[in-house]
Every structure is written in C-alpha cells, then in structure tokens.
C-alpha positions as CSV (number, residue, x, y, z in Angstrom):
1,X,137.6,108.7,82.3
2,X,134.0,108.1,83.0
3,X,134.3,110.6,86.1
4,X,135.6,113.5,83.5
5,X,132.6,112.6,81.3
6,X,130.2,113.1,84.0
7,X,131.7,116.4,85.2
8,X,132.0,117.6,81.3
9,X,128.3,116.8,81.2
10,X,127.5,118.3,84.4
11,X,129.3,121.8,83.5
12,X,127.3,121.6,80.4
13,X,124.1,121.1,81.8
14,X,124.9,123.8,84.4
15,X,125.9,126.2,81.5
16,X,122.4,125.5,79.4
17,X,120.4,126.0,82.7
18,X,121.5,129.6,83.1
19,X,120.5,130.4,79.4
20,X,117.3,131.5,78.7
21,X,115.9,130.3,75.3
22,X,112.8,131.7,75.5
23,X,112.0,135.6,74.7
24,X,108.8,137.3,76.3
25,X,106.4,138.2,73.2
26,X,105.9,141.7,72.5
27,X,102.3,142.8,73.4
28,X,100.1,145.6,73.1
29,X,96.5,146.4,74.6
30,X,94.7,149.5,74.1
31,X,91.3,151.7,75.4
32,X,89.8,153.4,72.8
33,X,89.4,156.5,75.3
34,X,87.5,159.5,74.8
35,X,86.6,159.5,70.8
36,X,83.2,160.7,69.5
37,X,80.6,158.1,69.1
38,X,80.4,157.4,65.6
39,X,78.1,155.1,63.6
40,X,77.5,156.9,60.2
41,X,80.6,155.4,58.3
42,X,82.1,158.8,57.9
43,X,85.0,158.5,60.6
44,X,86.4,161.3,62.6
45,X,89.9,162.4,62.8
46,X,91.2,161.8,66.4
47,X,93.9,161.3,68.7
48,X,95.3,157.8,69.1
49,X,93.9,155.5,71.7
50,X,95.8,154.6,74.9
51,X,98.4,151.9,74.2
52,X,99.7,149.8,76.8
53,X,103.1,148.4,75.7
54,X,104.7,145.1,77.0
55,X,107.9,143.5,76.5
56,X,109.3,145.9,73.8
57,X,112.2,144.3,72.3
58,X,115.6,145.9,73.1
59,X,117.1,148.5,70.3
60,X,113.4,149.6,69.5
61,X,113.6,153.2,68.6
62,X,110.4,153.8,67.5
63,X,107.0,152.3,67.0
64,X,105.0,152.0,63.8
65,X,100.7,151.9,64.9
66,X,98.5,151.3,62.0
67,X,94.5,150.3,62.7
68,X,92.1,148.1,60.2
69,X,88.4,147.5,60.6
70,X,88.2,143.7,60.2
71,X,84.9,143.9,58.7
72,X,85.9,146.2,55.8
73,X,89.3,145.4,55.2
74,X,89.8,147.9,52.2
75,X,89.1,151.0,54.5
76,X,92.4,152.6,55.4
77,X,92.2,154.1,58.9
78,X,95.7,155.1,59.2
79,X,98.2,155.1,62.0
80,X,100.9,156.8,63.2
81,X,104.9,156.7,64.3
82,X,105.8,157.3,67.9
83,X,109.4,157.2,69.3
84,X,110.2,154.8,71.9
85,X,111.9,156.0,75.0
86,X,111.0,153.1,77.3
87,X,107.6,154.0,78.4
88,X,105.0,151.7,78.9
89,X,102.1,153.4,77.7
90,X,101.4,155.8,74.8
91,X,98.7,158.4,75.6
92,X,96.4,160.2,73.1
93,X,98.0,163.0,71.0
94,X,101.0,161.0,70.1
95,X,99.2,160.9,66.3
96,X,95.9,161.2,64.6
97,X,94.0,158.5,63.1
98,X,90.7,157.8,61.2
99,X,88.4,156.6,64.0
100,X,86.2,153.6,64.1
101,X,83.1,154.4,62.5
102,X,80.8,151.3,61.6
103,X,77.8,152.0,59.6
104,X,74.8,150.8,61.5
105,X,76.4,148.1,63.9
106,X,79.4,146.8,65.4
107,X,82.7,146.0,63.9
108,X,86.0,144.4,65.0
109,X,89.3,147.0,64.8
110,X,92.7,145.6,64.9
111,X,95.7,147.8,65.9
112,X,99.1,146.4,64.7
113,X,102.2,147.8,66.6
114,X,105.6,147.4,64.7
115,X,108.8,147.8,66.9
116,X,111.4,149.1,64.6
117,X,115.4,149.7,65.3
118,X,116.9,153.2,64.3
119,X,117.8,151.9,61.1
120,X,114.3,150.9,60.2
121,X,114.8,147.0,60.9
122,X,111.6,145.2,62.0
123,X,112.4,143.9,65.4
124,X,109.0,142.7,66.4
125,X,105.1,142.8,65.9
126,X,102.2,142.8,68.0
127,X,98.5,143.3,67.7
128,X,95.3,143.5,69.7
129,X,91.7,143.9,68.5
130,X,88.2,144.6,70.0
131,X,84.9,145.5,69.1
132,X,83.4,149.5,68.5
133,X,81.0,150.3,70.1
134,X,81.8,148.2,73.1
135,X,78.5,146.9,74.6
C-alpha cells in the first residue's frame, strides 16, 4: 500500500512540475522619438511614440493606449487604438495624441496600454513612465 502511495505522489509531483503557474507580465516601454520640443503648456498634435511590447497576452486583437501627465492629472493628452497582429514594436504614425508640453519645467508622463480581445474583454494592462523633457 505504501508503495502505491509513493508512486501516486510521484505521478502528482511530476505532473505539477510540468505546469507553469506564473504568466509573464505584459510590459511596455516607450521612446519620445522625434516630437517637437514644447514647454509652453500648449501641446502639439503629434504621432505616437515608439512603443516596445513584451509578453502581449494570447488572444489580444488590439491595444488601447492613453497618456497622462502625472503632474497635471486633469489634462487629457488622449491616445489611440492599435490593431495587434503580433508585432513587438508600434512605430510612430499609428495614432495621434497631444504631446507632452510642461509649462516651464519637467513633468513625468505615463503611458498605459490595455490589451483587449476582439470581444473588447480586457486581457491585461501595462504602463511605463518617463520625464519630458529628458535631461
């Protein structure tokens, strides 16, 4: 009987060892790219930054991007929706938004990317932030 229990536990342990319990987290990085310098507080309408995507969830059909100024939370910089076809980079020109344009200083901006299925179900969310202008 003890031998059967040991064999049974061995099979269970072996089965569990082949299952991955951790999913890799959806991540984004971005570079401001070639946007016009701005410090007047009046943002320009510009093309999106260069986004690098990592670990995009399976089943993603589009990604919704949105930018906020962490120093002025009430200002809507906008964002855009990009169809996801397996790419790891989103190049400028995918959508337009209101550029960073801190009046008289440096602000920190945060991009949030929400991966969604074709049925608009939220699959994962990622964010990245950086200062503008970068010093």
